[in-house]
N, C-alpha and C positions, 0 to 999 in steps of 0.2 A: 504493500499499500504506500502511495507516495506521500510525503509529508510536506507541509509548508507552514512557515511561521508568518504570523499577521499581527499587526498592533492590536492591544487589547480593545482599543476603541472600534476597531473593525468587526466586533462580536456584539451583537445585540440579541440577547435571548437566545433563540434556536438558529439564528441566521447569522452568517460570517460572510465577510467580502474580501476576496483576494484582489489587489491590485499591483500596480508597478510591473517590474520585469517577469514576474512569475506568470503573468497572464499569458503573454507571448509564449512562454516555455510550455504552458500546459497545453494550449492548442495547436501549436506548431510542432515542439519536440516530442511531447509525451503523447500527444494526440487522444488526451482524455475526452470524454463525451458526457453529455447530460446523463445522470444515471450512475456514473461511476462513483465509488467510494474513495476518499482520501483521509488522511490524518491532518488535522488542523492544531496548531499550538498558538497560544495567546501571547508568545514570547515572555511568559511569566512562570512557565512551567506547566500550565493546565492544558491538557490534551483532549480532543474530541476526534470522534470518528463522524465523518461527515459526507453527505452525498450531493454532488454537483447539480445544481438546478438550473443554472443559466451560465453560459459561455458567449462573451462577446470580445471584441477587441481591446476594451478598456478594464473589464471587471469580470470576475467569476464569481457567482453567488453560490453558497454552500448551505444546505440544511443540516444543522448539526444533531445527529441521531442519538448520541449518548457520550457522556464523558468517559475517557478512558483512564484506567488505574495505572497505565505503563509509566514507570519512572526510570529512565535510563541514565540518571546522575550518580555520581559516586557518593557513598557516604561520608566522604571527607571532601573538603573544598582546598583545591591546590591553585595557588597564585604564583605566575611565573614572572619574575622581575629579570629581564633580559637586557644584558648589555647591547646597545644598539649596533647592529651589523651594518656592513657596507652593502652596497648594491640591493638585489631583491631577495637577499637572504631571509629577511623579515616575513616574507610572503610564505616560504615554506615552514618556517617557524610557527606561524599563526595556524597554518592548515594542520600540520601534524600535531601540534599539541592540543587544538580544538577536538580532533578525533579521539585523543587519549583521554579526554575529559577535564581539561584545565578549566578553572572557573573564570579567571582573567589573567590577561597579560599586559604588563606595564613596561615599555622599553626604559632603560636608564642610561643616563650619562655618565659615565665613570672617566677616569683619567685618560686612559688608552683608547678612547672612543674616538673614531676618527671623524665621524659625522657630527660632532657636538657643534660646530659652528652654525648649523643649520637648524638648531633647536627652536628659534623663534617661529620659523614657519609652521610649527605644529601647535603653537597657541592661537592661530587663527581659527575662525569658525569653520572655513570651508578648505579644511585640509585634505589634500587629494591622497596623499598616503594614508592617512588614517581612515579615511573614507573606504579605501581599497581594502586595507586590512580587516576591518568590520565586515565588508563584503565576503571577504575570504572566510572569515569565521562563520558567518551566516550560511555558506554554502557546504562549508565543512560540517556544520551542525546537522543540515537536511541529510547529508550523504551518511553521517554516522548515527543517525537516528538519535541525536541529542535531545533532552527534554527543555535545556536551556541554551542560549546562545552566549558563549564568554564575550565579554566586553574587552576591548582592546582600548587601552588608555592612553592619554596624552604622556609623552616622555617625561620624566622627573630626573631632577639631577640626584647624584649619589647621596648627599646629604639629607634630602627630603626623603630617600627611601628607608633611612634608619628610622625616621619617625613612623612611617608605614608599617614597619616590622613589629611595632609594639603590640599590634593586636593579633598577632600570630601565635599559634601554640608550639610551632616548630620551624625553625628557620633553617634550610639545608643550602649549603655553599659549595659545589664541586670546585675543586682547585688543584691545578696540576702539579703544585709542590708539595701536596698532602701526600702522605704514605702510609699505607697500613690500616687507616681507619676508613671504612667504607660503609655501604648500607647495611650490610649484614650486622656488622658491629653496633651501628647505630640503633637498629630496631631492637636489639638486645637490651639497650640501655635505657629506653624510654618507655613511659606508660602509654601503651597504645590505646587504651580505652578513653583516654582524656584528650586525645590529638583529634581536633575537628578542622583546624585551619592550618595549612602547611604553606610555606613561601619556599620557593626554589630560587636562588639568586645565581644567574649564569653571567660570567664575564665576556667582553667584547673579543675581537679577533686576538687583541694583544695581551689578553688576562687582566687580572686584577693587579694593582699595585700593592705592595706589603702593607702600607699604611691604610689601605681599605680593608684587607683581610683583618688587620688588628682592630679596625674599628667595629667590623662584624663579629667578631670574637667578644669584644667588650659588652655587646647587647645578647650575648648567649647564642650566637648562630653556631651550627654544627659545621665545621669544616671538615669535608670528606673527600675521599678519591673515588673514581668511577672505574678504576683500574690502571693497568700500567701502560695503556696506549693513550696519546693525547686526542682528544676528541675536538672536531670543530665547533665553533660556537653554536651553530645551527643544529649540530647532532646532540650536544652535551644536555639541553634542556629537556627534549623529548625522551631521551635516554634515561635521564634523572626521574622525570616524571612516571615513565614505566615502571621504573623500580619502586618509586613510592606508591603508585597505584597498585602494584602487586602486593607489597607488603601491608599497606594500609587501607587501601581502597578496594575495588571490585574487579580489578584487572585479573584475569585467570579464572573467573568464576567464583562462586560462593561456596562449592562444595570441595 
């Protein structure tokens, strides 16, 4: 069953309206017809089974038949703070971490970030890169049957990151200079039952400065290794997320 996210305001009682780019996708690509059943999500986690009642070039009307009990979100919330990468690497980072269940992604500007001079452009209302990343997150959420679409936030400076981490139950920082202390040891030393919010901090291509690692240690962050091989910045995030979701979340199944 095909899935579509709509704004909450597009749902009124048992009626839902799909508009925007999804309309053309419905009748031109998927070739859905009146009477076909689809899944509708109100973009806040509530899902319905619906039946298409009208298709035209601007809107698709859907009759909501029943509320669905499906919830494909992880029992833990994982927030990725990603050192801003070069080029279009952020596209891949957003797509794969969305598929794996990340709650939100916030790019961070660290000392060795190459693109930090472009930070101001992200503070404009019409940010093309930010819009693209959020569209990628939306499409990846549809494909992976997520119940929520993760938000891609405006980039923040490293010092502002430290304030954001105060609300987390666990802060994990993969670091290439750390040896011997990895995810396996980490999960042995924490109280899993009381871990609800996890932050993963990933450095940029050039890695972290020692002073940045020291500041993260001061607030209780767990500095870990992901293994003997050095991973690219775009690989490290979803590798760490996969391990966290396996140990603390729902990756790998419940049995």
